[in-house]
C-alpha positions as CSV (number, residue, x, y, z in Angstrom):
1,M,-24.9,-4.5,-6.7
2,K,-21.8,-6.8,-5.6
3,K,-18.7,-5.0,-4.4
4,I,-15.6,-7.1,-5.5
5,K,-12.1,-6.8,-3.9
6,G,-9.1,-7.2,-6.2
7,I,-5.6,-6.4,-6.6
8,I,-4.3,-4.5,-9.8
9,D,-1.8,-7.5,-10.9
10,R,-0.8,-5.5,-14.4
11,F,-2.0,-3.1,-17.3
12,E,-2.2,-4.6,-20.7
13,E,-3.4,-3.1,-23.9
14,G,-6.9,-1.1,-22.5
15,F,-7.1,-3.6,-19.7
16,A,-6.5,-3.9,-15.9
17,V,-5.8,-7.4,-15.3
18,V,-7.0,-7.8,-11.5
19,E,-6.7,-10.5,-9.0
20,I,-9.6,-11.5,-7.4
21,E,-9.5,-14.5,-4.7
22,G,-6.6,-16.0,-6.7
23,V,-8.1,-15.7,-9.9
24,T,-7.2,-12.8,-12.5
25,K,-10.2,-11.2,-14.7
26,D,-9.5,-8.4,-17.1
27,Y,-11.4,-5.1,-16.8
28,P,-11.7,-1.9,-18.9
29,K,-8.9,0.3,-18.0
30,I,-11.4,2.8,-18.9
31,I,-13.3,2.6,-15.7
32,F,-10.1,2.6,-13.4
33,P,-9.4,6.0,-11.8
34,K,-6.1,7.5,-13.6
35,E,-3.8,7.3,-10.5
36,A,-4.6,3.5,-10.3
37,E,-1.3,1.4,-10.1
38,V,0.0,-2.2,-9.9
39,G,-0.6,-3.4,-6.6
40,D,-3.5,-1.2,-5.8
41,V,-6.0,-2.8,-3.7
42,V,-9.4,-1.8,-5.7
43,Y,-13.0,-2.4,-5.1
44,I,-15.2,-2.7,-8.3
45,T,-19.0,-2.2,-8.3
46,G,-20.3,-2.8,-11.6
47,D,-18.6,-0.1,-13.8
48,K,-17.3,2.0,-10.9
49,V,-13.7,1.6,-9.5
50,T,-12.3,2.7,-6.1
51,I,-8.9,2.3,-4.5
52,D,-8.2,1.7,-1.0
53,K,-5.3,3.2,-0.6
54,N,-5.2,2.2,3.3
55,E,-5.2,-1.5,2.5
56,T,-2.7,-0.8,-0.2
57,K,-0.4,0.7,2.3
58,K,-1.3,-2.2,4.7
59,L,-0.3,-4.6,1.7
60,E,2.9,-3.4,0.9
61,K,3.8,-3.5,4.5
62,E,2.9,-7.1,4.5
63,I,5.0,-8.1,1.8
64,K,8.0,-5.9,2.8
65,D,7.7,-7.5,6.1
66,L,7.5,-11.1,4.3
67,M,10.5,-10.6,2.2
68,N,12.3,-9.5,5.0
69,E,11.8,-12.5,7.0
70,V,12.9,-14.6,3.7
71,W,15.8,-12.8,3.0
72,E,17.1,-12.5,6.8
73,D,20.4,-14.3,7.2
């Protein structure tokens, strides 16, 4: 079974909207761990979802660094 890497974009009425390679896809929220949050990097294999906290922290840092670059005077 293929492992899909994505980022949780938002939660809507029982669904998690996940961005995968620039495209969003809805997955049943029930398959996500309870601690899943918007912005988490996740791996989806069939109906099993795991959160990659290390990748999530790395992504948060990249975004923060980009924001600092953009807003520098």
